[in-house]
C-alpha positions, 0 to 999 in steps of 0.5 A: 846293346852296350854299343848304343851308349858312348861309354860308361854311364854315370848317375848324378843323384839330385834327390837331396837338392832338386828332389827336396824342392818338391813343395812341402819337402824339407830334410834335416842334415841327419836325414840327408846323411841317411839318404846319402848313405843308401845312395852310396850303397846303391852305387850312384856316382855323384850326390848333389846334397844341396845349395850351401847358399840356401841356409846354415842348415844346408851348409851343415848337411853338405858338411855332414855328408862330405865328412862321412867318407862316402865313395860318391863325389859330393856336389853342391849347387851354386849360382855364378857367384863367388860367395856361393863357391866359397860356401861350397868349399867351406862345406867340404864339397868335392864339386859344384853344379854351376847353374847358369840360365841360357835361354833368352827368357831366363836371361831377360826376365829372371836375371834382367841381363844380356847374353854377354853379361851371362857369358862373363858371369859363367866364365868368371865363376868357372875360373874361380871354382877351379882356383878353389880346387873344385870339380866343375859341372857347368849347367845350362838352365833352360837349355831346351828353350835356348838358342843352341848357338849360344849354349855351344858358345857358353859351354865351349868357353867354359871348357876352355876355362877349366870346366870338367863337364857340362850339363844340358838342363831341360828345365820345364820338360819340353825336350823330346827324345827326337830333339835330344838326338839332334841337340846332344851330339855336338855338345857332347863332343865338347866335354863329358855331358850330363842330361837333366830332365823334368817330367812336366809332360811325362817325357823325362825318362824317354828323353834322358835315355835318348840323350844318353844314346846320343852321347851324354854320359851322365844322367841326373835323376831323383829317387821316386822322381821327386822334384818341382811341379811334376818332378824329375827323371825317376832314378829307379825307373831309369836304372831298370829301363837301361838294364831291362830294355837296353841290356846295359849293366849299370853297376847299380845294386838293383835289389836295393832300389825299393828300400831306397825308394821307401826310405826317401818316401818315409823321410820326405813324407811323399807317398810312393805313387800308386802306379809308378814303375818299379817303386809304385804300390801296384807295380807288382800287384795283380787282381784281374782273374786272367792276369793273376792266373797267368802270373801264378803259372808263369810270372813273366806273362804279365810282369816286365821284370821279376819283383825280386830284382828290385827288392820287392815281392809279388802281391795278388789282391782279391776283389771283383776281378779275381778269378778262382786260381788266385783265391785257391792259391791264397787259401792254400797259403793258409792251409785251406783246400776247398772243393770246387763247389765251395771254392766257387761260393768263396769266389762269389762272396769275394766278388760281391764284396768287391762290387760294394766298392770294398777292399778285400783284405786277408781277414775278409778272405779267411772269414768268408772261407771259414763261413763257407767251410763251416769252420768254427774258430774261437777268437784268440783275443777280444777287446773289452774296452779302450780309452783315449785321451787327447787334446791341444795340451795333452799327450795322446794317451790310450789304455786298452783292456783285452782278453787274450786266450781267456786272460785279461790284460790292460796296457797303456801307451802314449803316441804321436796322436790318438790312433798311434797311442791306441795301436801301441797300447794294443801291441803291448797288450799282446806282447806276452804271446807275440811281437806284432809289427804294424807295416802299413796304415791306410785310411779312406773316408767312404762318405762325405761330411763330419759324420763320414764313414771311415775305412781303415786298412792295416797290414801287420806282421808276426814272425815273417807272416803278413796279413791285411785287415780292415775296420769301418766306423764313423770314428777313426779311432774305433775303426783303427782299433777294429782293424788291428784287433781283427788282424791280430786275431788272424796272426795269433790264430795262425801261431796257435794252429 
C-alpha cells in the first residue's frame, strides 16, 4: 500500500492558527503551549502556532512555543509583507507559511490588485524571508478556483527564488478528489507540495488523501477538524484513514489521539462532535440490539478499528434499541445474574424508559434490576439539605448536609457557578469515605419556557469504576444535586459490597 504515496508523508498541524479561527475560539499563550507540547508528543512534523502580525499576544505565544525546545518545526503565518516576516523572525519561528491569494476573485476583490502585482509581492516576500533565514512554505490561497497556469507560474517563480515547499489551498472546500488527481501532479513536480483543504461540502478528508496519492507529501490538518465555517481536514481522522484504509504507517502515536482531541476540545471550549470519526462521543458507542450483540461476540463486526488504537474504550448504551445480550453483559459487570424471565422483564423496563425519550443511565439500570430481583439496598448516603448563594456581586457558594452511613456531614464550597459549587460541596461531604471524580456533566431542557423540565446526566468515577446517573427537575441545581447523589450512592455501595 505504501507505493500509493510519493514518499514519507508529513503532517502540518494548523490547529493553533486556522483552527483558532473557529468563531468564538481564542487561545492564550500558555494554552497554545500546552496543545503544542501534546502535538509534539503525538508526532506532527510542523506546528503553525499563529500569525505574529495579529497581536502582541500571538507573538508571545509563538515565542513561548519556539523557546520550548519541541521537536516539530515551529511555523508562523505571514502575508507577503516584510513587516509580517520581521515579526515572525522576532518571535523565533523556524518557518513561515507565506500565503498569497491566487484566484482572480481574491486578487481583484480582496487585494484590489492584478496578477503581476501579486507575482511581485510573492517573489519579493520569498526572497526577503530567505534573507532572514526562514524556511518558506509558499501557499496559493484559493488555488482550487484559480487559473492553474497562473498558480504554476507563481509556484515556479517562488521556487526559483528559494521557496522550500509549496502549498495548494482549497480555501472554501470546492476541490474534489477527482480534480486533485489532475491538478496536484504538475505542481508536486516543482517542489515538495502540501495540501490544505476545508470541509465546506464534506470533502476535506477524501480530497486530502487524493492529493497525497497524487504526489503531495504533506497534509495540513487541525485537531477535531476545527476551522472557519465547516472547518478543516480533521487530523485524527486523516491519520487513521491512512493507517487503516491504506496500510500506511504514519509514525503518529495513535494511542494519544483521543487525549489530544479531548485537550483541544477543553481548551477551545468546542465540544467534540457527537458522531465525528475517531474522537466523536458515539464513535465507539453501541445501543442497537443486533449491533451490540455482534460487538460483544466480536468487536470487528461493527467497528472499523479497535477503540484502544486511538486511546478510547468501547461503550454499550442501554435504551429502546437494546437487546438482552447487552443488558446481561452490563448486569454481569455489576455482579447481577438474572434468570431468563427476570432478564426479559429488566429489558422490557429499559425499553419502556427509552420509549419515553429518556436516557437510560447506569443508575437506572441498577434500580430496575434491584426492583425486578427484589433486592433491598439501603442507600449509603441521603441528602438532608443544600443551600446555594449566587448573584452578580457574590461568589457562588454552596453548603450541603448529608448523611453518610448514618453520620451527618456538613460541607461548603465555592465554584465558578452555583451548580459547580453545589457539586464540589457534595464531593467534599463524602471525602472521608471515598474520592469521587466528576468526569462529564450534560444538561438538556426537556420542555420549553422558563419553567422547563431540566434533565441532567453526569458521569462519575471512583477507584477506576465509572457510573452514569440522571436527575430531572425544573430547577437545574436540584436536578444536578439529584444526579450526583444518585451516582455517589451507586459508587459508594459498590465499595461497601
